[in-house]
C-alpha positions as CSV (number, residue, x, y, z in Angstrom):
1,M,176.1,82.7,49.8
2,T,175.0,83.4,53.4
3,T,176.9,82.7,56.5
4,R,174.4,80.0,57.5
5,E,175.0,78.3,54.2
6,C,178.8,78.5,54.6
7,V,178.5,76.9,58.1
8,A,176.4,74.1,56.7
9,N,178.7,73.5,53.7
10,R,181.7,73.5,56.0
11,I,180.2,70.9,58.3
12,L,179.3,68.7,55.3
13,Q,182.7,69.1,53.7
14,L,184.5,68.2,57.0
15,C,182.3,65.1,57.4
16,F,183.0,64.1,53.7
17,D,186.8,64.6,54.2
18,R,186.7,62.4,57.2
19,H,184.3,59.8,55.8
20,L,182.0,60.6,58.7
21,A,178.2,60.5,58.7
22,V,176.4,63.5,60.2
23,N,175.0,61.2,62.9
24,A,178.5,60.0,63.7
25,L,179.7,63.6,64.1
26,A,176.8,64.4,66.3
27,H,177.7,61.4,68.5
28,Q,181.4,62.4,68.6
29,A,180.4,66.0,69.5
30,G,178.0,64.8,72.2
31,M,175.0,66.5,70.7
32,A,171.6,65.4,69.4
33,P,171.7,64.4,65.7
34,T,168.6,66.5,65.1
35,T,170.5,69.6,66.3
36,L,173.3,69.1,63.8
37,K,170.8,68.2,61.0
38,N,168.8,71.4,61.8
39,I,171.9,73.5,61.4
40,I,172.7,71.8,58.1
41,S,169.2,72.0,56.7
42,G,168.7,75.6,57.7
43,V,166.0,75.0,60.3
44,S,168.4,76.4,62.9
45,R,169.1,79.7,61.2
46,N,171.6,81.1,63.7
47,P,173.7,78.5,65.4
48,G,175.7,80.0,68.3
49,I,179.4,80.0,68.5
50,V,179.4,77.6,71.4
51,T,177.4,75.1,69.3
52,I,180.0,75.5,66.5
53,K,182.8,75.0,69.0
54,I,181.2,71.7,70.2
55,I,181.0,70.6,66.6
56,C,184.7,71.5,66.2
57,D,185.5,69.5,69.3
58,G,183.8,66.5,67.8
59,L,185.9,66.9,64.6
60,G,189.1,67.5,66.6
61,I,189.7,70.9,65.1
62,S,189.8,74.5,66.3
63,L,187.4,77.3,65.6
64,T,190.2,78.9,63.5
65,E,190.5,75.8,61.4
66,F,186.7,75.7,60.9
67,F,186.4,79.2,59.7
68,D,189.7,79.4,57.8
69,T,188.3,78.9,54.3
70,E,188.0,81.0,51.2
71,E,184.2,80.8,51.5
72,F,184.3,82.5,54.9
73,R,186.9,85.0,53.8
74,S,184.8,86.1,50.9
75,L,181.5,86.5,52.7
76,E,179.7,89.8,52.2
77,Q,178.1,91.6,55.2
78,E,174.6,90.4,55.7
79,D,171.4,92.3,56.7
80,I,169.9,91.2,60.0
């Protein structure tokens, strides 16, 4: 699994856990729904850390909480 896929999966899992639609999360985070959908679908292949922080703010979690999963801990180094 790639880092991009892990980020998308984590966003979807957090939305599922909170019974929150992706559009609702985008609204809570103060970002365009298309931006969030592009991250999830892979159109945006390299979302910046500031964008992920804005998503975390919308979810009411820290960056540490976002990345503190087994999926992220087990990621292999990727070629650029």
